[in-house]
C-alpha positions as CSV (number, residue, x, y, z in Angstrom):
1,M,20.0,-104.8,94.4
2,G,21.0,-106.6,91.1
3,S,21.6,-110.3,90.6
4,S,25.3,-111.3,91.9
5,Y,27.7,-114.1,90.6
6,D,31.3,-115.1,91.7
7,A,32.9,-113.5,88.5
8,I,31.5,-111.6,85.7
9,V,33.5,-111.6,82.1
10,V,33.0,-108.5,80.2
11,G,33.3,-109.2,76.5
12,G,32.2,-112.6,74.8
13,G,35.3,-113.1,72.1
14,H,37.2,-116.1,72.2
15,N,39.3,-115.1,75.2
16,G,36.5,-113.9,77.5
17,L,34.5,-117.3,76.6
18,V,38.1,-119.2,77.5
19,A,38.2,-117.2,80.9
20,A,34.5,-118.1,81.6
21,A,35.0,-121.7,80.9
22,Y,37.8,-122.1,83.2
23,L,36.0,-120.0,85.9
24,A,32.9,-122.1,85.7
25,R,35.2,-125.5,85.4
26,S,36.7,-124.4,89.0
27,G,33.1,-124.0,90.5
28,A,32.7,-120.3,90.3
29,G,29.3,-119.1,89.3
30,T,30.2,-117.1,85.9
31,L,28.4,-114.7,83.7
32,V,29.6,-113.5,80.5
33,V,28.0,-110.0,79.3
34,E,28.7,-109.4,75.6
35,K,27.7,-106.3,73.7
36,R,26.9,-107.8,70.3
37,H,24.0,-109.9,69.2
38,K,26.3,-113.2,69.5
39,V,29.6,-114.3,71.0
40,G,32.9,-114.7,69.4
41,G,34.1,-111.3,68.8
42,A,36.6,-111.3,65.7
43,A,36.3,-115.3,65.6
44,D,33.1,-114.9,63.5
45,T,31.3,-116.6,60.9
46,M,28.5,-114.9,58.9
47,A,26.3,-115.0,55.9
48,P,26.8,-111.5,54.8
49,W,24.7,-111.6,51.6
50,P,21.0,-111.8,52.3
51,G,20.5,-113.0,48.7
52,A,23.0,-115.5,49.0
53,P,22.6,-117.3,52.3
54,R,24.3,-120.4,51.4
55,Y,27.7,-118.5,51.4
56,R,29.2,-118.2,54.8
57,V,32.5,-116.4,55.3
58,T,35.1,-116.3,58.1
59,T,34.3,-112.6,59.0
60,L,37.7,-111.3,60.5
61,S,40.0,-113.9,62.1
62,Y,40.2,-116.6,59.4
63,V,43.0,-118.9,60.7
64,M,44.2,-121.0,63.6
65,S,47.6,-121.7,64.7
66,L,48.5,-120.6,68.4
67,M,45.6,-122.3,70.8
68,P,47.6,-124.7,72.9
69,D,46.7,-128.3,73.1
70,T,46.0,-127.8,76.8
71,I,43.2,-125.4,76.3
72,V,41.6,-127.8,73.6
73,R,41.7,-130.8,76.1
74,D,40.9,-129.0,79.2
75,L,37.7,-127.4,77.6
76,A,36.7,-130.7,75.6
77,L,36.3,-128.6,72.5
78,A,36.5,-131.5,70.1
79,R,33.4,-132.7,71.8
80,H,31.9,-129.4,71.3
81,G,32.3,-129.3,67.5
82,Y,36.0,-127.9,67.3
83,R,37.7,-129.3,64.2
84,V,40.5,-127.8,62.2
85,H,41.8,-128.7,58.9
86,T,45.5,-128.1,58.3
87,V,46.0,-125.9,55.3
88,G,48.6,-126.4,52.6
89,P,51.5,-124.2,51.5
90,Y,52.0,-120.6,50.7
91,F,51.6,-120.0,47.0
92,V,53.5,-116.8,45.9
93,P,53.2,-116.0,42.3
94,F,55.4,-113.4,40.8
95,P,54.6,-111.0,37.9
96,D,57.2,-112.5,35.6
97,G,55.5,-116.0,35.5
98,R,57.5,-117.5,38.2
99,Y,56.3,-118.6,41.7
100,I,57.3,-120.1,45.0
101,V,55.2,-122.7,46.9
102,Q,56.5,-122.8,50.5
103,Y,55.5,-126.0,52.4
104,D,55.4,-126.8,56.1
105,G,57.8,-129.4,57.5
106,E,58.9,-130.4,53.7
107,A,62.4,-129.5,53.5
108,A,62.9,-131.3,50.2
109,K,60.3,-129.7,48.4
110,N,61.2,-126.3,49.7
111,Y,64.6,-126.7,48.7
112,E,63.5,-127.2,45.1
113,Q,61.5,-124.1,45.3
114,F,64.1,-122.0,46.6
115,A,66.8,-123.4,44.4
116,K,64.7,-121.8,41.2
117,F,66.0,-118.5,42.7
118,S,69.3,-119.3,44.6
119,T,71.0,-122.4,45.5
120,K,72.4,-120.6,48.3
121,D,69.1,-119.7,49.7
122,A,68.0,-123.5,49.4
123,D,71.1,-124.7,51.2
124,A,70.1,-122.1,53.9
125,I,66.9,-124.0,54.7
126,P,68.3,-126.3,57.5
127,R,69.9,-123.3,59.3
128,W,66.7,-121.4,59.1
129,D,64.6,-124.0,60.1
130,A,66.7,-124.8,63.1
131,W,66.7,-121.3,64.3
132,I,62.7,-121.1,64.2
133,R,62.8,-124.3,66.1
134,G,65.3,-122.9,68.7
135,L,63.2,-119.8,68.9
136,A,59.9,-121.9,69.3
137,E,61.6,-123.8,72.3
138,V,62.1,-120.6,74.2
139,L,59.2,-118.5,73.0
140,G,56.7,-121.2,73.2
141,P,57.0,-121.9,76.8
142,L,57.3,-118.3,77.4
143,L,53.8,-117.6,75.9
144,M,52.3,-119.9,78.6
145,S,53.9,-117.9,81.5
146,V,53.1,-114.8,83.3
147,P,55.3,-111.9,82.9
148,P,56.9,-110.6,86.1
149,R,57.1,-107.2,87.3
150,I,60.4,-106.6,86.0
151,G,62.0,-103.7,88.0
152,S,59.9,-104.2,91.1
153,R,61.7,-104.8,94.4
154,R,59.0,-106.5,96.2
155,P,60.2,-109.8,97.5
156,A,57.4,-111.7,95.8
157,D,58.1,-109.9,92.4
158,L,61.9,-110.4,92.7
159,M,61.6,-114.2,93.1
160,E,59.2,-114.1,89.8
161,Q,62.0,-112.2,88.2
162,L,64.5,-114.7,89.3
163,K,62.3,-117.6,87.9
164,L,62.4,-115.8,84.6
165,V,66.1,-115.8,84.8
166,W,66.5,-119.3,85.5
167,R,64.2,-120.3,82.5
168,F,66.9,-118.8,80.2
169,R,69.7,-120.4,82.2
170,G,70.3,-122.5,79.0
171,L,70.8,-119.9,76.5
172,H,74.6,-119.1,75.7
173,V,76.0,-115.8,74.1
174,A,74.7,-116.6,70.8
175,G,71.0,-117.5,72.0
176,V,70.7,-114.2,73.7
177,A,72.1,-112.4,70.9
178,D,69.2,-114.3,68.5
179,V,66.6,-113.0,71.0
180,T,67.8,-109.6,71.0
181,R,68.1,-109.5,67.1
182,L,64.3,-111.0,67.1
183,M,63.2,-108.4,69.3
184,T,64.9,-105.3,67.5
185,M,65.4,-106.1,63.9
186,S,63.0,-105.7,60.9
187,I,62.1,-108.9,59.0
188,V,64.3,-107.7,56.2
189,D,67.3,-107.2,58.2
190,L,66.8,-110.5,59.6
191,L,66.3,-112.6,56.5
192,D,69.4,-110.8,55.0
193,R,71.5,-113.0,57.5
194,F,70.0,-116.0,56.0
195,F,68.8,-115.3,52.4
196,E,70.0,-113.7,49.3
197,S,67.1,-113.5,46.6
198,D,64.3,-111.1,46.7
199,Q,61.8,-113.7,45.9
200,V,62.7,-116.0,48.7
201,K,62.9,-113.1,51.2
202,T,59.4,-111.8,50.0
203,V,57.8,-115.1,50.8
204,M,59.6,-115.7,54.2
205,A,58.7,-111.8,55.3
206,L,55.0,-112.3,55.0
207,D,54.5,-113.5,58.5
208,G,56.1,-110.6,59.8
209,L,53.6,-108.2,58.3
210,I,50.3,-109.9,59.0
211,G,47.9,-107.5,61.0
212,T,50.9,-105.2,61.6
213,W,51.4,-101.4,60.9
214,A,54.7,-101.7,59.7
215,G,56.3,-102.5,56.5
216,P,59.2,-105.0,56.0
217,N,62.1,-102.7,56.9
218,E,60.4,-101.5,60.2
219,P,62.3,-102.6,63.4
220,G,60.3,-105.1,65.3
221,T,58.8,-107.0,62.3
222,A,61.3,-110.0,62.9
223,Y,59.3,-110.7,66.0
224,V,55.6,-110.6,64.5
225,M,57.1,-113.3,62.2
226,A,58.2,-115.4,65.0
227,H,54.9,-114.9,66.9
228,H,53.1,-116.2,63.6
229,S,55.7,-118.9,63.4
230,I,55.9,-120.9,66.7
231,G,52.4,-122.5,67.1
232,D,51.1,-125.6,65.4
233,V,47.4,-127.1,64.9
234,G,48.2,-130.2,66.5
235,D,50.1,-132.0,63.4
236,G,53.5,-131.4,65.0
237,H,54.8,-128.8,62.3
238,I,56.0,-125.4,63.9
239,G,54.2,-122.6,62.2
240,S,51.5,-124.4,60.5
241,W,48.0,-123.1,60.1
242,G,44.4,-124.6,60.0
243,V,41.0,-123.4,59.2
244,P,38.0,-124.5,61.5
245,E,35.2,-126.6,60.1
246,G,32.3,-124.3,59.6
247,G,34.5,-121.0,59.9
248,M,36.0,-119.4,62.8
249,G,32.5,-118.7,64.4
250,T,32.5,-122.3,65.4
251,V,35.5,-121.8,67.4
252,A,33.7,-119.4,69.6
253,D,30.7,-121.6,69.5
254,A,32.7,-124.4,70.8
255,I,34.2,-122.7,73.5
256,A,30.7,-121.1,74.5
257,A,29.3,-124.7,74.6
258,S,32.1,-125.8,76.9
259,A,31.7,-122.8,79.2
260,R,27.9,-123.3,79.5
261,G,28.5,-127.2,80.1
262,F,30.4,-126.1,83.1
263,G,27.6,-123.9,84.3
264,A,28.4,-120.7,82.9
265,E,25.7,-118.1,81.9
266,I,26.1,-116.0,78.8
267,R,24.4,-112.9,77.8
268,T,24.3,-111.3,74.4
269,D,22.9,-107.8,73.6
270,A,24.3,-106.7,76.9
271,P,26.7,-103.9,76.7
272,V,28.5,-102.9,79.8
273,T,28.6,-99.2,80.4
274,R,30.4,-99.2,83.6
275,I,32.7,-101.5,85.9
276,L,31.5,-100.7,89.5
277,T,34.3,-100.2,92.0
278,T,34.1,-99.6,96.1
279,N,37.5,-98.6,97.8
280,G,39.3,-99.6,95.0
281,A,38.2,-103.2,94.4
282,A,35.8,-104.3,91.8
283,T,32.1,-105.1,92.6
284,G,30.3,-105.8,89.5
285,V,29.0,-104.0,86.3
286,V,26.3,-101.9,85.0
287,L,24.6,-102.6,81.8
288,E,23.1,-100.2,79.1
289,G,19.8,-99.5,80.7
290,G,21.2,-99.3,84.1
291,E,20.9,-103.1,85.5
292,E,23.6,-103.8,87.8
293,I,25.2,-107.1,88.2
294,L,27.3,-107.8,91.3
295,A,30.5,-109.9,91.5
296,P,33.9,-109.6,93.5
297,I,35.6,-110.7,90.2
298,V,35.5,-109.0,86.9
299,V,37.5,-110.3,84.2
300,A,37.9,-107.8,81.2
301,A,38.3,-109.2,77.6
302,T,37.8,-105.8,76.0
303,H,40.5,-103.6,74.5
304,P,42.3,-101.8,77.5
305,K,41.2,-98.4,75.8
306,I,37.6,-99.3,76.3
307,T,38.1,-101.2,79.8
308,F,40.3,-98.4,81.6
309,L,39.2,-95.2,79.8
310,E,35.5,-96.1,79.0
311,H,34.1,-98.4,81.6
312,L,36.1,-96.7,84.4
313,D,36.8,-93.1,85.5
314,R,40.3,-92.0,85.2
315,G,40.2,-90.9,88.7
316,E,40.0,-94.5,89.8
317,L,43.4,-95.3,88.4
318,P,47.0,-94.1,88.9
319,S,47.7,-91.3,86.5
320,E,50.8,-93.1,85.3
321,F,48.7,-96.2,84.2
322,V,46.2,-93.9,82.5
323,H,49.2,-92.3,80.5
324,D,50.3,-95.6,79.5
325,I,46.9,-96.7,78.3
326,E,46.2,-93.5,76.6
327,S,49.5,-94.1,74.8
328,W,48.9,-97.5,73.9
329,K,49.4,-98.0,70.0
330,S,46.8,-99.7,68.3
331,R,46.9,-98.7,64.7
332,S,46.3,-101.1,62.0
333,G,45.5,-100.4,58.2
334,V,44.1,-103.7,57.6
335,V,41.0,-104.3,55.2
336,K,39.3,-107.6,55.2
337,I,37.6,-108.6,51.8
338,N,35.6,-111.6,51.9
339,C,34.5,-112.9,48.3
340,A,31.9,-115.5,47.0
341,L,33.4,-117.1,43.8
342,D,31.7,-119.2,41.4
343,R,35.0,-121.1,40.5
344,A,38.4,-121.5,41.9
345,P,41.1,-119.5,40.8
346,V,43.6,-120.6,38.0
347,F,47.0,-118.9,38.5
348,T,48.8,-118.4,35.2
349,A,52.2,-119.1,36.9
350,M,50.9,-122.8,38.0
351,P,47.7,-123.6,36.3
352,E,47.9,-127.3,37.8
353,L,48.0,-126.1,41.3
354,T,44.1,-126.7,42.1
355,D,44.5,-127.7,45.8
356,L,44.8,-124.1,47.0
357,T,44.6,-125.1,50.7
358,G,47.1,-122.7,51.8
359,G,47.6,-118.8,51.4
360,F,47.6,-117.4,48.1
361,E,49.7,-114.0,48.3
362,L,49.4,-110.7,46.7
363,A,53.1,-109.9,47.3
364,H,55.4,-109.1,44.3
365,S,58.6,-108.1,46.1
366,I,60.0,-106.4,49.3
367,A,59.9,-103.1,47.5
368,Y,56.2,-103.9,46.5
369,L,55.3,-104.5,50.3
370,E,57.4,-101.7,51.6
371,T,55.7,-99.1,49.2
372,A,52.1,-100.3,50.1
373,F,53.0,-99.4,53.5
374,E,54.8,-96.0,53.0
375,E,51.8,-95.1,50.8
376,A,49.5,-95.6,53.7
377,R,51.8,-94.1,56.3
378,A,51.9,-91.0,54.0
379,G,48.1,-90.9,54.1
380,A,46.8,-92.7,51.0
381,P,45.6,-96.3,50.7
382,A,48.0,-98.6,49.0
383,T,48.0,-98.4,45.1
384,R,48.9,-102.0,45.0
385,P,48.1,-103.4,48.4
386,F,49.4,-106.7,49.9
387,S,47.1,-109.6,50.5
388,D,46.9,-112.9,52.3
389,G,44.4,-115.0,50.7
390,V,43.0,-118.2,51.9
391,M,40.4,-120.2,50.2
392,P,38.7,-122.6,53.1
393,T,36.1,-124.3,50.8
394,V,38.9,-126.4,49.5
395,V,38.6,-128.6,52.7
396,D,35.5,-127.3,54.1
397,R,32.5,-127.7,51.8
398,T,30.1,-126.5,54.6
399,L,30.6,-122.9,53.6
400,A,29.3,-122.4,49.9
401,P,27.3,-124.4,47.2
402,E,29.1,-127.2,45.5
403,G,31.5,-126.1,42.8
404,H,31.5,-122.5,44.5
405,H,34.2,-121.0,46.9
406,V,34.6,-118.1,49.5
407,V,37.9,-116.6,49.8
408,S,39.1,-114.6,52.9
409,L,41.4,-111.8,51.7
410,F,43.5,-110.3,54.5
411,T,44.8,-107.3,53.2
412,Q,47.0,-104.2,54.0
413,W,47.6,-101.0,53.8
414,V,45.1,-98.1,54.3
415,P,45.9,-95.0,56.4
416,H,45.6,-95.9,60.1
417,G,43.4,-92.8,60.6
418,W,40.7,-94.4,58.7
419,S,39.4,-96.1,61.8
420,R,37.8,-92.6,62.7
421,E,35.3,-92.7,59.9
422,P,33.9,-95.1,57.2
423,H,35.8,-94.1,53.8
424,T,33.2,-96.4,52.0
425,E,33.9,-95.2,48.5
426,E,37.7,-95.5,49.0
427,L,37.5,-98.5,50.5
428,E,35.6,-100.1,47.6
429,A,38.2,-98.6,45.0
430,Y,40.8,-100.3,47.3
431,A,39.1,-103.5,47.1
432,D,38.8,-103.0,43.3
433,R,42.7,-102.9,43.2
434,V,43.3,-106.1,45.4
435,I,40.9,-108.0,43.2
436,G,42.5,-106.6,40.0
437,G,45.8,-107.5,41.5
438,Y,44.8,-111.3,41.9
439,D,43.0,-111.1,38.4
440,D,46.4,-110.2,36.9
441,L,47.9,-113.3,38.4
442,A,44.8,-115.5,37.9
443,P,42.9,-114.1,34.7
444,G,39.3,-114.6,35.3
445,F,39.5,-114.1,39.2
446,A,37.4,-110.7,38.9
447,D,34.7,-112.2,37.0
448,S,34.3,-115.2,39.3
449,V,33.6,-112.9,42.3
450,L,29.7,-113.1,42.9
451,H,29.6,-111.1,45.9
452,R,32.1,-109.5,48.4
453,Q,32.2,-108.0,51.7
454,V,34.6,-105.2,52.7
455,I,35.4,-104.5,56.1
456,G,37.9,-101.6,57.1
457,P,39.4,-100.3,60.4
458,H,36.3,-98.2,61.1
459,E,33.8,-101.1,60.9
460,M,36.5,-103.2,62.9
461,E,36.3,-100.5,65.8
462,R,32.7,-99.7,65.6
463,D,31.4,-103.1,65.2
464,W,33.7,-105.4,66.9
465,G,35.6,-103.3,69.5
466,L,38.9,-103.7,67.8
467,V,40.2,-100.0,68.6
468,G,42.1,-98.9,65.4
469,G,41.1,-101.9,63.6
470,N,44.0,-103.7,65.1
471,I,43.4,-107.5,65.2
472,F,45.8,-107.9,68.2
473,H,44.3,-105.1,70.4
474,G,47.6,-103.4,70.2
475,E,50.6,-103.5,68.1
476,L,53.4,-106.1,68.6
477,S,56.0,-103.6,68.8
478,A,59.1,-104.3,71.2
479,D,57.9,-101.4,73.5
480,Q,54.5,-103.4,73.9
481,L,55.5,-107.1,74.5
482,F,55.8,-109.3,77.5
483,H,56.2,-107.2,80.7
484,M,54.9,-103.9,78.8
485,R,51.9,-105.3,77.7
486,P,49.6,-103.2,78.1
487,A,51.4,-101.1,80.6
488,P,54.7,-101.7,82.9
489,G,53.8,-103.4,86.2
490,Y,50.3,-104.9,84.9
491,A,51.2,-107.4,82.5
492,D,50.5,-110.2,84.9
493,Y,46.8,-109.9,83.9
494,R,46.0,-107.9,87.1
495,T,45.0,-104.2,87.1
496,P,45.1,-101.4,89.6
497,I,41.6,-102.2,90.8
498,R,41.5,-105.1,93.0
499,G,39.5,-108.0,91.7
500,L,39.6,-106.8,88.0
501,Y,41.5,-108.7,85.7
502,Q,42.3,-108.4,82.0
503,C,42.5,-110.9,79.4
504,S,42.3,-109.3,76.1
505,S,44.6,-109.9,73.2
506,A,46.5,-106.6,74.6
507,T,47.8,-108.8,77.2
508,H,50.9,-111.1,77.0
509,A,50.7,-114.0,74.4
510,G,48.0,-112.1,72.5
511,G,46.9,-111.9,69.5
512,G,45.7,-114.5,67.3
513,V,42.9,-116.8,68.5
514,C,45.0,-118.9,71.1
515,G,42.9,-118.4,74.3
516,I,46.4,-117.8,76.3
517,P,45.7,-114.5,77.8
518,A,42.4,-116.0,79.2
519,Y,44.1,-119.1,80.5
520,N,47.0,-117.2,82.2
521,A,44.5,-114.7,83.8
522,V,42.3,-117.2,85.5
523,R,45.6,-118.6,86.9
524,Q,46.2,-115.3,88.4
525,I,42.8,-115.4,89.7
526,H,43.1,-118.7,91.7
527,R,46.5,-117.8,93.0
528,D,45.0,-114.7,94.5
529,R,42.2,-116.6,95.8
530,R,44.3,-119.1,97.5
531,R,46.5,-116.2,99.2
532,R,43.4,-114.5,100.4
533,R,42.3,-117.9,102.1
534,L,45.7,-118.5,103.5
535,S,45.8,-115.0,104.9
536,G,42.4,-115.3,106.5
537,K,40.8,-112.6,104.2
538,G,38.5,-114.9,102.4
């Protein structure tokens, strides 16, 4: 017989750690088993260059926004080292020497920036901001709710569906139309309703593309924009972003410290090969090497294709559910490039902008973005890639030597099929084009790069379990949201196996480093335990 716990969490990414912290906080003897040598998953900080250990990069995930204050307070994350610096405005330079600086919560400054290209667009800012705030009022609370089993006729499920309808009782005809548009339109079609200039629409489209296997004209990208635009980092501004002190790995470290403080045990270098079941119920896990660990509750924070197609036998699951998981779309085309610089970049369009605390974009136009995606969809890496750049060392001097910087370049697109093999040489050539694109806008940028790390979809899948290289554990398309995430009838964090729950970013409210899937999953675990006690079943 192996050791036993009240609950086992499979996967020590940020969602797994949040689940463990909440379970341990409730008094459950909890174990986290993590395949890698450290926790955090994609929320990771590393020193990737052995000869230059003073440069530390935020490896994959690189900004915070959607983690609710509820989780930060409940888990006392600030006490465990969690500190976020709000980042500044987007800076989007154009090849013709013009630029837009987009600010959070500063309408007057945004008016001035947009008016350089269109006074009509500048006048539309209040209407756009009001529209986003209205969406946040609807979608924000929805992120923290558990999706009902829409279509089920069981009395309890019907009650949950009625609660969902009641939640939207205040929506009038126009509000329902707005939500419908959001879920079905491309970001370009949506922006066409508010703005006219290509430059303004380019700036506003970027949040609809981050991490997405879709170009700006693809239906569904409007929702991706909203998903990235309804959170804040505690500064009261909807859609604001922040970088954690010490890189994203400190977020995971703070959650892990909280979990341990509540009594959870965390084991690294402990890959799971199988989730144990008996008579349709989870009973524990088997680690590589054969060690069995028992628990009546297992929480999977791993990608659903790993959880249900590798850690379980398909014969233990309903065939329709297996088909849904096999069909789960997890394409990406993202390449993360981390660089160490010997100086900050100086952009020709605005050389006085030395406070590059926000994103600096490689995105010349809507056509530029669409071409980059269409090339990848046709099977070739983008000739001129899109890049969302962040230089956290402007506000966090712990990551590089004095006067030097590190930058995170979150770039798109390469063919999604590149997740199946390394494509090392092609990735390096692609990275050359990204850095060359920045050098065109900020001469000397290429020469300032002392070291670089290039991580493609294959490495993301192999080393971090991000199947397909998708940072959301599954695309945020309309057919993979809310009650469909990751499969109809199982969006409530439960699974076909009793006692087995899921809390990965492939469940509702993922992705992003937010912890909401884990928060909701533990709520379901507590509900089920209360029901069992009331029914006399334990």
